[in-house]
C-alpha positions as CSV (number, residue, x, y, z in Angstrom):
1,X,74.3,90.7,106.9
2,X,73.0,91.1,110.4
3,X,73.4,94.1,112.8
4,X,76.1,92.3,114.8
5,X,78.1,91.5,111.7
6,X,77.8,95.1,110.5
7,X,79.0,96.4,113.8
8,X,82.1,94.0,113.9
9,X,82.8,95.0,110.3
10,X,82.6,98.7,111.2
11,X,84.9,98.3,114.2
12,X,87.4,96.2,112.2
13,X,87.4,98.9,109.4
14,X,88.0,101.7,111.9
15,X,90.9,99.8,113.5
16,X,92.5,99.1,110.1
17,X,92.0,102.7,109.0
18,X,93.7,103.9,112.2
19,X,96.5,101.5,111.7
20,X,96.9,102.6,108.1
21,X,97.1,106.2,109.1
22,X,99.8,105.4,111.8
23,X,101.9,103.6,109.1
24,X,101.5,106.5,106.7
25,X,102.6,109.0,109.3
26,X,105.6,106.9,110.2
27,X,106.6,106.7,106.5
28,X,106.2,110.4,106.1
29,X,108.3,111.0,109.2
30,X,111.1,108.8,107.8
31,X,111.1,110.8,104.6
32,X,111.1,114.2,106.3
33,X,113.9,113.1,108.6
34,X,116.0,112.2,105.5
35,X,115.2,115.5,103.9
36,X,116.1,117.5,107.0
37,X,119.3,115.6,107.7
38,X,120.5,115.9,104.2
39,X,124.1,114.9,103.8
40,X,124.7,114.5,107.6
41,X,123.1,111.1,107.4
42,X,125.5,108.2,106.5
43,X,124.6,106.2,103.4
44,X,123.8,103.3,105.7
45,X,121.5,105.5,107.8
46,X,119.8,106.7,104.6
47,X,119.3,103.2,103.3
48,X,117.8,102.1,106.6
49,X,115.5,105.0,106.5
50,X,114.4,104.3,102.9
51,X,113.8,100.6,103.8
52,X,111.7,101.6,106.8
53,X,109.7,104.0,104.8
54,X,109.0,101.3,102.2
55,X,108.0,98.9,105.0
56,X,105.6,101.4,106.5
57,X,104.0,102.1,103.2
58,X,103.6,98.4,102.5
59,X,101.9,97.9,105.9
60,X,99.6,100.9,105.2
61,X,98.7,99.2,101.9
62,X,97.9,96.0,103.6
63,X,95.6,97.7,106.0
64,X,93.9,99.5,103.2
65,X,93.5,96.2,101.3
66,X,91.9,94.6,104.3
67,X,89.3,97.3,104.5
68,X,88.7,97.2,100.7
69,X,88.3,93.4,100.8
70,X,86.0,93.5,103.9
71,X,83.8,96.0,102.3
72,X,83.2,93.9,99.2
73,X,81.7,91.0,101.3
């Protein structure tokens, strides 16, 4: 792999790592919001929050997988 390809790979990995971190922070914020709100949240609000947390964790996993796959090539 040439220098240009290594540079592109490094930049792409950094972008995906940053995106993964953002998704994990958002997922953690959703969980913390539910814990802080406790019973003041409606069941619908809790369900929406749980779904959003799951979505963010899934997106973080996709970003991590992209980095892992890119590093194997």
